[in-house]
N, C-alpha and C positions, 0 to 999 in steps of 0.2 A: 204443402200449399198455408202462408203464412198468409192470416184472414186479412180481411180490409180495414177494420179498426184497430189494428194494431198496431199504434200510431210510435207509440214509446219506444216498441221494438223496435222499430224501423228505423227509427230519427234515432235510437243508441248503435246501430249496427252502423252508421256513415261518419256519427260524432268519435266513437272511438276506435276506428282504424290507424288510429295514428301511429303507433308503433308499428304496423308495416312501409312506413316510410324509410328509405334507406338511410343508410348514414354516412354516402359519397359522393362526389359531382358526375352528373346526368349528361350524357349529350342534348344538348336544346331541344323541343318540339317543332318541327319543322316537316312542313309538306303538307298537310290538312288545309292549308290558306289558298292553294292552287285548285282543289279541289270544286268544279260550279256547286250551286245551293239546289240541293234537290228538296222534293217530299221525306216527309219520314218513314214512306213505307222501302223507298228507293235506297234512303240513308244507311238501314241496319240489313240491307240486303243481303250486306258481303260477310255479315255475324252469323248467317245463318248457323253454319256448319259452325262455331263457336258456342253458342245460345240456341240450345233447338227451339227455347218457347219465345225467342224476341219477339217473332210476327204478332203474334196473338200478343202480348200487351203493349204494343205502339200501337195498334186497333183499339187498343180499351186507351189511351191513354190520347189518341187522336179523339176518339167518341165525346172522352171528356172531357175536351175542351171547352171553354163559351164559342159560342159564334162570332163574337168579337172578343179575342182576349187581352187582358188590361197590358197597360203600359207599351200599346203600340204593336208587338208582334203579332206574325201570322198564328195563324192555327198549328202549321209544320212547327216551328219553330219550339210556344206553347206546350206544345208536347213534346218535343225534343226534352226538357226540362224535366216534364211528367211524370217520367218515360224510366229517368235518372234515378228520381226520387222513390218506385217501385222495387221492392224487392220480391223474389221467387224462391222456391227451393229445387235445386237443391241453390244454395248457397253461391255458391263460386261461378253459378252459372246465370245467375242475374245480371243486368248492365253495369251497373255502379259498380258492382265487385269486383267482377272482371275486366272495365273502362283501369278501374284504378291500378290493379297489378300491372297493367299494361302498361300506362304511365310511368308504374316505377322499375320498370325492366329496366338493365342495360341496351339490351335490343333493341334497338328501336325500328329497327325493318317488322318488326310485330304491331306496330301502332298502323301500317299501312290499312288494313280491313274497316279500322276505322275512323280513317279521312273524312269519310261522306260525315257516319255520324257526328264528330269533333265538327267538321266546318259548319252545322245545322244548329247542336247547340253552343257552341263560341256565336258565331252569328246571335241568336237568340240573346245572350246573356251579355253581350257588348253592348245591346241597347236599353238594358236595364241599369239604371242611377247608379255611380259608382261614391258610397262616402261614405266618409269617417265612418268604423263603427268600432264598437268597443264587444268584444267578444269574447264567449269561451269556451273548450274540450274540455275534455275529461278521458282519463283509462285508467285501468285498477290497474296497477303497475308501476314501478318505481323505474322511472323514465329517468331521475337526474341526472345519472353519469353520463347521458347523453347528451345533454343538455347544459354544456357548462355556463358560466358569467362569462359574456363579452363573445361567444363564437356566435360566426353568421351563418344558414343556414338554407336549405330550397325544398319544402314540400312542394313532390312531384304531383302527386296525386289533386281532385279536384279536392277542399279542404270544407265539411260541415259544419259547420259551429253556431253553437246557441246563442241567441241575443240576450237571456234571461238567464241567471246562472239559476235558479232555482229551477232548471230542468236538470240539474245535474246528484239534485240530492236525490233521486230514487235509485236504488241500489241496483237497480244495471247499469245506470252511472257511474257516480263517485259511492256512494253511501256514506256510511258512516265508520267505517270501520276497514283495517287491513290495509294495503300497500294501494297509494293512488299518487297520479298527478294527475296534477287540472291546470292547464294554460291559459294566463288572462292574454287578449292578442290585439293589440293597437293596429287596426289594420284601416288600406287604406282605400283597397278596394271591391269588399264586401260584398255580394249582392244578395240582395233581399227575393228569395224566391219563394215566399209565401204564399202567393197572387198564381202562379204556376206548377205551385206542387200537389203530390197524391195525398195528400194529406195537409191540408191547408190551414189547419190549426197550427205546426209547427210554427214558431217565431225560426226560421234557419236563416241562416247569413251562408253562402257560399262563397267558398274562396277560389279561383279558378288555380289551372294546375300552376308548378313549377313558378312559386309564389316565393319571393326569400325574405329571412328572420333574423334578426338578431334576438341573442339573449341577452334583456337588460338589467332583469336580477333574480333570482332568489330564494326563496322562502320555506323555512321548514314550520312550520308554528304549532304541529303536534306528533307527534310518535308515529310513523305509517303514509304523513300526508305530506306532500312536494306540493307548492306552488312555484309555476315557471313562469316569468313576463315577457311576453314575446311585442316584439316593436316592425311594422312591414319593412322594409328597405327595398333601396332600386337596385337591381344586379345593374352593376356596367355594360353586361351584352342583353340583349333577349333571349331568354331563355324558353319564351313561349314565341311561337312569329305571330305578329298579330295579323286579325281575320283581314281580310280585302273585301272592301266593299264592289259586293253582288249583290244583284238586284233577289229580292224576295221568291223564295219558291213558288210555283204558280199553283193553287191551289186544284189538283183533282175536277176537272173536266167534270160535268154532270152527262153530259155523252158519252163520255169515255166510261169503261165500267177500268176498277181497279189492275186488271191485270193485265189489260191493254198499257195502259199506263205505265205498267212499273217497265215493261218492256222495251217501250217508246226510251226511256230516261237509264234505262240499263244499259242500253246502246249505245249512248254518250259516252258513260264513267268506267265503261268496260275496258277502253282499252289500258285506261287506267292503276286497272284492277289484276287485268290478266298475268301481270308480271309478280302477282302476288301467291296468285291461285290458289298456287301447292304450299302456302305460307298458313292456311288459315284455317286447318284443320283445330279442332280442341286441344291435341297432345302440342301444341306448341305457343296455344297462351302460357304463359308466365303464370302458376298459379303461387295467390298469396304462402309467404314462408310461414310456415308454424310461429307461434308468436312465439312458444319458449327456444328457437333458433334463433330468429331476428333480435329479442332486446336479453344479456345478460343480467336475469331479475336478483339483483343483490339484497339480500334479505336484511342485509345490516343497513343498507341505505335508505332504511324507512324515513319518510318525511310527507307531511303534511302539510295540504294546498290549503291556499285562500286566497282571494283576493280583498285585500288588505290595507285597509287606513287606520292603523291604530291608536287609541288613546287609553291613559289610565291615570288612577287616582291623581291629585291631588299632591307632590308631594314637592317640597323646595331642598336642595343637600349646596350648602356653598362650595365650593370645588374651584380650582382653578386648571387654568389651560384647558384643554380638548377635554376636563370631568365636564369644566364649566360650562362650555360650548356644548357638550353631548347632555345635559343634563337641562338647558334653558328649553333644548328643543322637547326635550322629551313635557316640559311644562307647558309649551306655547301649541305643539300636539293634542294635548290629553285631555282637552275641558269640553269634549263636547257631552259629555253627561249634563253640563249646567246650563244646557239649556231649555229654555221653558216651556213647554209641550203649548202652550193655550195664544192666541193671537193676541198681537199686539199694537200699539198704533206705529203708523208710518214712520222713521227717523227722518224728520224735518229741523228748518231753521239756518244749519250750517250753511246751505248755501245762498243764503244773504247775508254774509259775512265776507269781509275784507281779505284778501290776502295777505298772511306777514311774516316777516320772519320767523323761525322756530324759537328765539326767545321770547318775545310777545305771544305765540300761542301758546307757550306752555304758563304763562304766567298766572291766569286763574286758576289756573291746577295745582300753585305751590302750596294753597292750606292743608290739602288734603293726601301730598304724594311730595312731603315736603325735600326729596332727593332731588325730583324733576328737572331743577334746575341745572344741577352741575353734571348731572345723566346728558343733558339735551346740549351742554357747553361739550362735552368729551363727543358726544355725536357726529358734532358740526366742523367738529376739529380730525374726527376717522375719515369725513367725508371725502372724495377724489375730488380733484378740480381741474377740468372740467368734468361732473359726475357723467355714468354711463345716462343710456338713452335721451339726453337731451334735456333732462331734468337741474333743477338748478338748485344752489348749494341747499339749501333752506329745503326742497321738496326732499331729496336725496337723503337728509340727517333728520326730518319726520319717519321715514322708514326704517335706519338705521335705531333711530329710538324706540320706535317697537316694537325689536328682536333682544331689543337689550333686557335683562331679568336681574334686580336686584333685591335683596333682604330689610326689610318682610315682603313675601311676593305678593299681598295684599296691596304692600303699598309703592309698585314697580308702576308703570304704564300701562302694559296690555291687559296684567289682568285688572286693573281699576275699569279700563276704558270697556273691555266686554263684559264687567259686571254691571254696567250703567246703560249700557246698548242691549244686555235682555234685563232689565231692571223694565218695570211698569210704569213709572213715575218718571215721564217724558221732561219734566222740568229739570229733572237732575245731570240732563244730557247738557243742559246750556252753559256751565263751565267750558266743555267737553268742543265748543262751535267753534274756534278758532283752528285749535288742533285739527280736529276732524275736517274743515276745508280744507287748511292746507297739506294732510295726508292722503284727503281723499279725489287733491288735484296730484298729486305726486302719481299715485295710483291710477288716474285716468289718463296718463300721459307713457303709459308701460303696456304692451300692446296686449290685447285678450286675441288668446284661444282654444281651441277645442282641445281638452285634456283628458285623462284619467289618472287618477288621483287614488292613495288611499288615507284611512284614518283610522284610529281603531282604540278601548279601554276594554279595562280587566275588569268589564263588567257586563250584565247578559240585560241590551238592551231593545233585544228586536219585539219584545212585545209593544216598544214603545213608536215601532215604524213597522206596521200591516202593510203590507203589500196591496199599490193602488192610492195608498194615501199620500195629500201633499204634506210637506213640512215645510218649514220656515229656522234658519240656523240666525239668529239676529246678532252673534258676534264675530267678528271677523274668525277665519277660522284656517290655520295652519293644514298644509296638507302637503303631501311626500309624491314623487314621480314616483320612487321604485319602492318597491316592498322589501327589500331586505333590510331597506332599516329598523323593521317591525320586528327583527327579529330576534333582537335583547329583551331581558327579561323584565328591564325599566318599560319595555312599551308593549309589546305581545306576547311574547315568550312561548312557551308551548301546551303550558300546562295552564287548569282551571279554569272560571269564566270567563268567555274574553268576547267582545262583539269587534268585529269591523266591516269597516266600510268603503268600498268600490266606487268611485263616484265618479263620473261623466262630465264635465262642465262646460260652459262654453266661453265663462267670464275670468275666469282663472291670473293670478296675475304673478309671474318668475319675479323677485325681489333678491334673487341670488345677491346679485351683483349691487346691491344696497342693504346689505344683509352685515350686522355686527359679525356675524358668524357667516363668511360668503364662502365656506365649504359644503355648507347647505346647500340639498337642492331643495328648499321651500317656493310653493306654489300658495300664494293670499289668497281667500274668496272675501271678496266684499263682504261687508256686515248685510244681514238684509238679505240672502242669495234662499230661494224656495227651491225644491225639490221634488221631485216623485219619484215614492217609493216603488222600486221595477219588481223587486223579489227578497227573497232571504232563501240563504243556504245553510240548511243546519248539518254542518260537518260532523254531529258527535264530539266525543272528549272537552263538553262546555263551548265549543266554539261557535258561535253563531256570522255571519258572512251577510251583512245588509247591502243590495243592488240601488243606488241613486242615478235619478236623472234631472240634470239643472233643469227648469221650468221655468218661461218665464211667468210674473204678474199680471193680475190683470189689469193693476196699476202701480206707480213708484213705489217700492214698502223705503226705500233708501234715496232718497230727493240725488238730484246730480248738479255736482257744483256748478257753478256759473262760469260763463270766463271773465275772469279776470287780471286786473295788473300781477303778472307773479311778483315774489321776492326780492328779486336781485334788484328790479330794479326801486326797490324799496332802500334800498340798502345804498345806493350810491350817493356820495359826499356829507355821509352822515354816519356820526359816533354810535359804537356801538351802544354809548355810556347814553347819549341825549337821544339814541333812536327811539327805544323804548318809549320814552313821556311821551315825544311825538306824534308817535300812531297812536299809543295808548289815547290821547289830550285830545287827538282830531276826531278820530272812526270810529272805534273800540268802544273805548271808554260808556258812551251812553248803551252801550247794546247790553253792558258787564253790568251796569252802576245797580240795575234791578237785583241782578240776581248773589251781588256781593254777600248778600249775607247768609246763602242758602250752600256754599261751598264748603261749609269745613269736616271735618273728616267724617264728624258723628251724622252728616248727611247723606254722606256717600253710599250705594249701596255693596254691601263688603260680598264677597263669591259664596253664593249660596254651597253649605258641606253638602258634599256628593249626596251623603249618606240619609239627606232631606229631599236633594231634588231625584232620587230613584229608589224606587222600592228594591232592594238587594234580596232577588227570590236563590236563598242556596240550591234549593231543586233544582234550579233552572240549570 
């Protein structure tokens, strides 16, 4: 029998049973919802012939319950979850193992003895709040062939997932060598059962049975390690019949002993169970198929997992067509190593400026970005009319201009802007105020949503991101929603020292419809976004993966833009040539005169060379 303190071994068994999921469609899970809610002792009575020791463990689970369980659950409901998380030997006779094997079986008749327990635990889980989670699972096998890009599939069993990727570093999970597959899962219906687990130190998110997913992308970042990105989707039919609203099971009366109560409730449930009495022997419970028979293990398909957001050292290659698009993407996605590690002053001042057309907004930048006006003209001409998302032409063009790159790289807008945002001298931001006001106003009009993003760099940065630390990225951060972007050697590749970031954010902006390269799936994080380091996974072969979660600072680090007249209102009945003169003279010029002398190229902070920003430790 497993010892009570062996939490890692228990969590490993539940998180790593993914290989047993069938690769075919099964019939929906139905019938249990018609059962009455009964106390745990009664719910597991039909399982005794299958699981001889289940009553003993149900007693322990009930005794372990808090007098008033968390989340408004009854003791029986909370105990049903505790019982699910417990394990005993032989392994195939413990509850979660046998239940999931039955849920994955083609013969739905074998589920009938489980109906009362399913009704109780699913009613309990229904009362726990469903929130969007980004979770992880892993197994020491190569499952890449079972999960091709674009595939829609169903996990029929309950799925235990880790909310922190660091859990998977343990050799019992993924480890650092051999064939491994890691899943990053964007789910909508995850249930945090940590307050109702036998092992409350675990950060376990439980996915209900019959959840449907789509394979969004796949990554092979190193030999032996595969990473598969999944997103929960809605099935067109109900694969798990929802529980009905029944009254909670009554707690056992203090005046009635357990035996008497059991006899009373069994009498009410018995008619529904009698018809399957003959089918409840242990021999009829589907045994999990041996792993080597379930999965065709292909040693030639070794791939490595990793949560990703990749970055690589600065480089610039003048290219044309699709090559140029890719080069620009690499540059924007790869500057994370230039983020300062110290706290800077908040970014403010831009919010007081008026909104002006793009031509005016870039005028103060000409002295240190000589080509900016011609690129601003091209950005404006490239705009759709009308632009998407309700933006004005100038607002959309400000985003297009940000996404453009030109040579030399330190003279293009996004590189110079981010270098200035990362500078300690906030006075150097003054020439950028008009552009920042227009750009941030445009981004504020794009919807923000909770997302799971990736970034990375070909450097070892894990010592700069210790678990539990709060960090700030002061520049605008370009991220990808799809891990397969990082497969290229120009991004992450498969060898050498690398750091990948998985980022859970709530303020990302999808700029695809306003990018110079609209084929990109690029999410832009605003300047001065704060994160907490949730965990770090050393996946071996020089690859570290860092898990970040966006947090809200106690005060604004980037002052919000105020509501102003939009730039389209300024262009009515005013010629392009006279418009800059009119607006600059009226409201903008006085605020810029004081910094005229400070806008020379010599005062613009140049991007810090990466070798000076990061101490590169070849031994890491």
